PAKEDO-712567 format. One record per residue (C-alpha): residue number from 0; x, y, z. Coordinates in nm, 3 decimals. Layout:
N
+-----+---------+---------+---------+
| num |       u |       v |       w |
+-----+---------+---------+---------+
| NUM |       X |       Y |       Z |
...
+-----+---------+---------+---------+
***
This chain:
270
+-----+---------+---------+---------+
| num |       u |       v |       w |
+-----+---------+---------+---------+
|   0 |  -3.483 |   1.919 |   0.405 |
|   1 |  -3.287 |   1.803 |   0.107 |
|   2 |  -2.993 |   1.838 |   0.283 |
|   3 |  -3.100 |   1.659 |   0.573 |
|   4 |  -3.239 |   1.383 |   0.382 |
|   5 |  -2.857 |   1.333 |   0.202 |
|   6 |  -2.713 |   1.359 |   0.563 |
|   7 |  -2.943 |   1.085 |   0.707 |
|   8 |  -2.867 |   0.870 |   0.304 |
|   9 |  -2.479 |   0.960 |   0.409 |
|  10 |  -2.498 |   0.810 |   0.748 |
|  11 |  -2.662 |   0.512 |   0.657 |
|  12 |  -2.443 |   0.457 |   0.376 |
|  13 |  -2.112 |   0.473 |   0.616 |
|  14 |  -2.287 |   0.243 |   0.884 |
|  15 |  -2.263 |  -0.024 |   0.626 |
|  16 |  -1.929 |   0.033 |   0.503 |
|  17 |  -1.852 |   0.030 |   0.840 |
|  18 |  -2.006 |  -0.277 |   0.972 |
|  19 |  -1.782 |  -0.519 |   0.825 |
|  20 |  -1.463 |  -0.341 |   1.054 |
|  21 |  -1.681 |  -0.343 |   1.342 |
|  22 |  -1.772 |  -0.680 |   1.337 |
|  23 |  -1.392 |  -0.795 |   1.321 |
|  24 |  -1.338 |  -0.566 |   1.604 |
|  25 |  -1.597 |  -0.713 |   1.842 |
|  26 |  -1.502 |  -1.075 |   1.755 |
|  27 |  -1.190 |  -1.065 |   1.858 |
|  28 |  -1.282 |  -1.017 |   2.226 |
|  29 |  -1.568 |  -1.313 |   2.176 |
|  30 |  -1.503 |  -1.726 |   2.237 |
|  31 |  -1.524 |  -1.946 |   1.963 |
|  32 |  -1.944 |  -2.043 |   2.089 |
|  33 |  -2.052 |  -1.672 |   2.077 |
|  34 |  -1.884 |  -1.634 |   1.798 |
|  35 |  -2.084 |  -1.901 |   1.612 |
|  36 |  -2.442 |  -1.806 |   1.849 |
|  37 |  -2.804 |  -1.772 |   1.705 |
|  38 |  -2.901 |  -1.516 |   1.700 |
|  39 |  -2.573 |  -1.314 |   1.677 |
|  40 |  -2.470 |  -1.068 |   1.979 |
|  41 |  -2.342 |  -0.718 |   1.858 |
|  42 |  -2.103 |  -0.658 |   2.169 |
|  43 |  -1.935 |  -0.962 |   2.351 |
|  44 |  -2.070 |  -1.062 |   2.658 |
|  45 |  -1.814 |  -1.240 |   2.785 |
|  46 |  -1.520 |  -1.051 |   2.689 |
|  47 |  -1.171 |  -1.226 |   2.623 |
|  48 |  -0.890 |  -1.137 |   2.460 |
|  49 |  -0.697 |  -1.333 |   2.168 |
|  50 |  -0.420 |  -1.057 |   2.078 |
|  51 |  -0.151 |  -1.214 |   2.290 |
|  52 |  -0.196 |  -1.572 |   2.197 |
|  53 |  -0.200 |  -1.478 |   1.789 |
|  54 |   0.164 |  -1.327 |   1.879 |
|  55 |   0.282 |  -1.571 |   2.076 |
|  56 |   0.159 |  -1.898 |   1.898 |
|  57 |   0.116 |  -1.801 |   1.522 |
|  58 |   0.436 |  -1.547 |   1.574 |
|  59 |   0.256 |  -1.232 |   1.414 |
|  60 |   0.496 |  -1.020 |   1.574 |
|  61 |   0.787 |  -1.174 |   1.329 |
|  62 |   0.553 |  -1.187 |   1.027 |
|  63 |   0.493 |  -0.779 |   1.086 |
|  64 |   0.832 |  -0.703 |   1.092 |
|  65 |   0.917 |  -0.876 |   0.759 |
|  66 |   0.624 |  -0.655 |   0.588 |
|  67 |   0.797 |  -0.364 |   0.736 |
|  68 |   1.113 |  -0.431 |   0.587 |
|  69 |   1.002 |  -0.532 |   0.276 |
|  70 |   0.790 |  -0.193 |   0.249 |
|  71 |   1.003 |   0.037 |   0.316 |
|  72 |   1.291 |  -0.087 |   0.121 |
|  73 |   0.994 |  -0.105 |  -0.199 |
|  74 |   0.897 |   0.276 |  -0.101 |
|  75 |   1.233 |   0.430 |  -0.094 |
|  76 |   1.366 |   0.267 |  -0.376 |
|  77 |   1.018 |   0.349 |  -0.579 |
|  78 |   1.038 |   0.734 |  -0.462 |
|  79 |   1.396 |   0.738 |  -0.540 |
|  80 |   1.421 |   0.587 |  -0.887 |
|  81 |   1.009 |   0.720 |  -0.976 |
|  82 |   1.039 |   1.084 |  -0.848 |
|  83 |   1.281 |   1.138 |  -1.140 |
|  84 |   1.092 |   0.955 |  -1.427 |
|  85 |   0.809 |   1.136 |  -1.297 |
|  86 |   0.959 |   1.476 |  -1.341 |
|  87 |   1.129 |   1.396 |  -1.682 |
|  88 |   0.779 |   1.259 |  -1.816 |
|  89 |   0.623 |   1.559 |  -1.712 |
|  90 |   0.880 |   1.816 |  -1.850 |
|  91 |   0.943 |   1.677 |  -2.230 |
|  92 |   0.642 |   1.677 |  -2.406 |
|  93 |   0.666 |   1.485 |  -2.746 |
|  94 |   0.568 |   1.146 |  -2.905 |
|  95 |   0.852 |   0.964 |  -2.699 |
|  96 |   0.725 |   1.084 |  -2.426 |
|  97 |   0.350 |   0.998 |  -2.452 |
|  98 |   0.492 |   0.671 |  -2.540 |
|  99 |   0.731 |   0.607 |  -2.253 |
| 100 |   0.356 |   0.703 |  -2.022 |
| 101 |   0.207 |   0.425 |  -2.240 |
| 102 |   0.425 |   0.186 |  -2.181 |
| 103 |   0.405 |   0.240 |  -1.765 |
| 104 |   0.025 |   0.226 |  -1.778 |
| 105 |   0.055 |  -0.114 |  -1.952 |
| 106 |   0.330 |  -0.205 |  -1.695 |
| 107 |   0.093 |  -0.096 |  -1.400 |
| 108 |  -0.238 |  -0.306 |  -1.549 |
| 109 |  -0.029 |  -0.595 |  -1.556 |
| 110 |  -0.145 |  -0.862 |  -1.250 |
| 111 |   0.114 |  -0.969 |  -1.039 |
| 112 |  -0.043 |  -1.325 |  -1.061 |
| 113 |   0.093 |  -1.326 |  -1.441 |
| 114 |   0.406 |  -1.162 |  -1.340 |
| 115 |   0.536 |  -1.396 |  -1.073 |
| 116 |   0.631 |  -1.700 |  -1.260 |
| 117 |   0.905 |  -1.546 |  -1.499 |
| 118 |   1.016 |  -1.339 |  -1.219 |
| 119 |   1.052 |  -1.644 |  -0.983 |
| 120 |   1.229 |  -1.812 |  -1.274 |
| 121 |   1.469 |  -1.538 |  -1.353 |
| 122 |   1.526 |  -1.454 |  -0.960 |
| 123 |   1.629 |  -1.861 |  -0.905 |
| 124 |   1.874 |  -1.850 |  -1.178 |
| 125 |   2.051 |  -1.501 |  -1.026 |
| 126 |   2.051 |  -1.627 |  -0.684 |
| 127 |   1.800 |  -1.399 |  -0.539 |
| 128 |   1.580 |  -1.665 |  -0.389 |
| 129 |   1.847 |  -1.718 |  -0.143 |
| 130 |   1.783 |  -1.369 |   0.019 |
| 131 |   1.407 |  -1.370 |   0.000 |
| 132 |   1.301 |  -1.022 |   0.187 |
| 133 |   1.522 |  -0.836 |  -0.110 |
| 134 |   1.386 |  -1.062 |  -0.382 |
| 135 |   0.991 |  -0.948 |  -0.295 |
| 136 |   1.147 |  -0.640 |  -0.255 |
| 137 |   1.267 |  -0.603 |  -0.627 |
| 138 |   0.948 |  -0.794 |  -0.736 |
| 139 |   0.737 |  -0.539 |  -0.595 |
| 140 |   0.920 |  -0.254 |  -0.727 |
| 141 |   0.793 |  -0.379 |  -1.115 |
| 142 |   0.449 |  -0.337 |  -0.976 |
| 143 |   0.512 |   0.026 |  -0.729 |
| 144 |   0.682 |   0.219 |  -0.976 |
| 145 |   0.483 |   0.256 |  -1.282 |
| 146 |   0.172 |   0.339 |  -0.971 |
| 147 |   0.432 |   0.584 |  -0.850 |
| 148 |   0.500 |   0.761 |  -1.191 |
| 149 |   0.160 |   0.793 |  -1.291 |
| 150 |   0.040 |   0.911 |  -0.955 |
| 151 |   0.383 |   1.121 |  -0.913 |
| 152 |   0.377 |   1.280 |  -1.254 |
| 153 |   0.056 |   1.446 |  -1.190 |
| 154 |   0.227 |   1.646 |  -0.926 |
| 155 |   0.514 |   1.783 |  -1.121 |
| 156 |   0.280 |   1.903 |  -1.424 |
| 157 |   0.043 |   2.128 |  -1.209 |
| 158 |   0.381 |   2.312 |  -1.144 |
| 159 |   0.447 |   2.638 |  -1.369 |
| 160 |   0.740 |   2.584 |  -1.628 |
| 161 |   0.805 |   2.913 |  -1.569 |
| 162 |   0.954 |   2.872 |  -1.205 |
| 163 |   1.197 |   2.624 |  -1.346 |
| 164 |   1.289 |   2.836 |  -1.642 |
| 165 |   1.326 |   3.151 |  -1.391 |
| 166 |   1.566 |   2.950 |  -1.205 |
| 167 |   1.769 |   2.845 |  -1.469 |
| 168 |   1.802 |   3.205 |  -1.615 |
| 169 |   1.898 |   3.308 |  -1.234 |
| 170 |   2.209 |   3.104 |  -1.319 |
| 171 |   2.112 |   2.769 |  -1.138 |
| 172 |   2.187 |   2.446 |  -1.303 |
| 173 |   1.899 |   2.195 |  -1.397 |
| 174 |   1.964 |   1.974 |  -1.086 |
| 175 |   1.969 |   2.319 |  -0.838 |
| 176 |   1.671 |   2.415 |  -1.000 |
| 177 |   1.499 |   2.071 |  -0.955 |
| 178 |   1.596 |   2.027 |  -0.578 |
| 179 |   1.548 |   2.372 |  -0.491 |
| 180 |   1.255 |   2.507 |  -0.673 |
| 181 |   1.027 |   2.213 |  -0.841 |
| 182 |   1.092 |   1.968 |  -0.547 |
| 183 |   0.955 |   2.123 |  -0.282 |
| 184 |   0.655 |   2.243 |  -0.449 |
| 185 |   0.602 |   1.875 |  -0.549 |
| 186 |   0.632 |   1.720 |  -0.186 |
| 187 |   0.304 |   1.692 |  -0.087 |
| 188 |   0.202 |   1.488 |  -0.387 |
| 189 |   0.528 |   1.241 |  -0.343 |
| 190 |   0.484 |   1.203 |   0.019 |
| 191 |   0.112 |   1.042 |  -0.058 |
| 192 |   0.214 |   0.856 |  -0.322 |
| 193 |   0.479 |   0.729 |  -0.072 |
| 194 |   0.226 |   0.654 |   0.152 |
| 195 |   0.026 |   0.474 |  -0.083 |
| 196 |   0.334 |   0.252 |  -0.216 |
| 197 |   0.394 |   0.132 |   0.128 |
| 198 |   0.061 |   0.078 |   0.233 |
| 199 |   0.101 |  -0.139 |  -0.108 |
| 200 |   0.353 |  -0.321 |  -0.003 |
| 201 |   0.267 |  -0.367 |   0.320 |
| 202 |  -0.025 |  -0.567 |   0.223 |
| 203 |   0.164 |  -0.776 |  -0.047 |
| 204 |   0.099 |  -1.147 |  -0.058 |
| 205 |   0.164 |  -1.302 |  -0.405 |
| 206 |   0.529 |  -1.267 |  -0.474 |
| 207 |   0.588 |  -1.349 |  -0.054 |
| 208 |   0.370 |  -1.654 |  -0.100 |
| 209 |   0.584 |  -1.770 |  -0.414 |
| 210 |   0.922 |  -1.627 |  -0.350 |
| 211 |   0.976 |  -1.619 |  -0.010 |
| 212 |   1.024 |  -2.042 |   0.102 |
| 213 |   1.152 |  -2.013 |   0.445 |
| 214 |   0.849 |  -1.918 |   0.722 |
| 215 |   1.112 |  -1.714 |   0.898 |
| 216 |   1.097 |  -1.475 |   0.658 |
| 217 |   0.731 |  -1.473 |   0.527 |
| 218 |   0.487 |  -1.153 |   0.579 |
| 219 |   0.193 |  -1.057 |   0.777 |
| 220 |  -0.052 |  -1.154 |   0.470 |
| 221 |   0.107 |  -1.490 |   0.407 |
| 222 |   0.126 |  -1.557 |   0.800 |
| 223 |  -0.276 |  -1.536 |   0.772 |
| 224 |  -0.277 |  -1.878 |   0.597 |
| 225 |  -0.176 |  -2.041 |   0.931 |
| 226 |  -0.517 |  -2.029 |   1.084 |
| 227 |  -0.663 |  -2.249 |   0.784 |
| 228 |  -0.625 |  -2.611 |   0.833 |
| 229 |  -0.667 |  -2.928 |   0.665 |
| 230 |  -1.000 |  -2.993 |   0.884 |
| 231 |  -1.032 |  -2.670 |   1.114 |
| 232 |  -1.041 |  -2.276 |   1.024 |
| 233 |  -0.966 |  -2.084 |   1.334 |
| 234 |  -1.193 |  -1.810 |   1.241 |
| 235 |  -1.100 |  -1.650 |   1.587 |
| 236 |  -0.788 |  -1.644 |   1.516 |
| 237 |  -0.792 |  -1.520 |   1.195 |
| 238 |  -1.078 |  -1.225 |   1.287 |
| 239 |  -0.779 |  -1.119 |   1.596 |
| 240 |  -0.491 |  -1.102 |   1.346 |
| 241 |  -0.683 |  -0.918 |   1.037 |
| 242 |  -0.805 |  -0.674 |   1.341 |
| 243 |  -0.403 |  -0.616 |   1.463 |
| 244 |  -0.325 |  -0.621 |   1.068 |
| 245 |  -0.545 |  -0.323 |   0.983 |
| 246 |  -0.533 |  -0.122 |   1.271 |
| 247 |  -0.234 |   0.050 |   1.182 |
| 248 |  -0.331 |   0.085 |   0.796 |
| 249 |  -0.700 |   0.255 |   0.954 |
| 250 |  -0.481 |   0.483 |   1.195 |
| 251 |  -0.248 |   0.632 |   0.880 |
| 252 |  -0.563 |   0.705 |   0.673 |
| 253 |  -0.723 |   0.879 |   0.906 |
| 254 |  -0.447 |   1.073 |   1.020 |
| 255 |  -0.302 |   1.170 |   0.666 |
| 256 |  -0.655 |   1.170 |   0.479 |
| 257 |  -0.665 |   1.494 |   0.392 |
| 258 |  -0.332 |   1.517 |   0.258 |
| 259 |  -0.389 |   1.158 |   0.062 |
| 260 |  -0.706 |   1.360 |  -0.106 |
| 261 |  -0.498 |   1.657 |  -0.207 |
| 262 |  -0.232 |   1.439 |  -0.331 |
| 263 |  -0.451 |   1.208 |  -0.538 |
| 264 |  -0.662 |   1.510 |  -0.699 |
| 265 |  -0.318 |   1.705 |  -0.768 |
| 266 |  -0.314 |   1.810 |  -1.154 |
| 267 |  -0.687 |   1.784 |  -1.199 |
| 268 |  -0.708 |   2.154 |  -1.218 |
| 269 |  -0.455 |   2.351 |  -1.382 |
+-----+---------+---------+---------+
***
């Protein structure tokens, strides 16, 4: 009996959690009048889609492409640099390592709103604002790299040191032991963390809003503000835009949920 009660409670909590998503998706197919109708309708009475309008009139395809480029660039650099840093922090155990881990955690805790002003000033002096997407990638790396190192380090910590030592005894170089023995065992955690970095970068807002001055290079999150005018807010457009933006992220999480959970819990037990 207790099992069924817990199951019902879980269903209720899930329904409450998913209801905003459901409401967003059905609003995409409602008219403006039906959206504000009272009492509200829980299913569109006269279905009409606004998706094509969002792409043609608001340029959502361009914004999504810019977000994709920024996310790919950020993820590539973060994985390339962060994997070596995470392995080094997991392999060497001394007081300097503890200090480095503490510094990484401090960097991760710094909010983007605090960092954006000095970053904007520095990038303006270096001329990086002339390549806005590159500027956002570099700025975003300052936020994703500490996040990646902290999570990825756990994947390396759970790998027994004896495996690497055995490879070194057999004559393998440190680089070969890393790429041939350690890295394949940590690939699941690396993959999951890279996915989280990509999704975080795909939804980046603060740096894109501050560093990109040309609307041609703006990201999808900033493009959402185009629906908010001085005297009018296009709620149907906002819901449609949000539904299109969120759908790929939801699909990615549903397909990779087991890998994500396994990667996030890597290193919890040893």
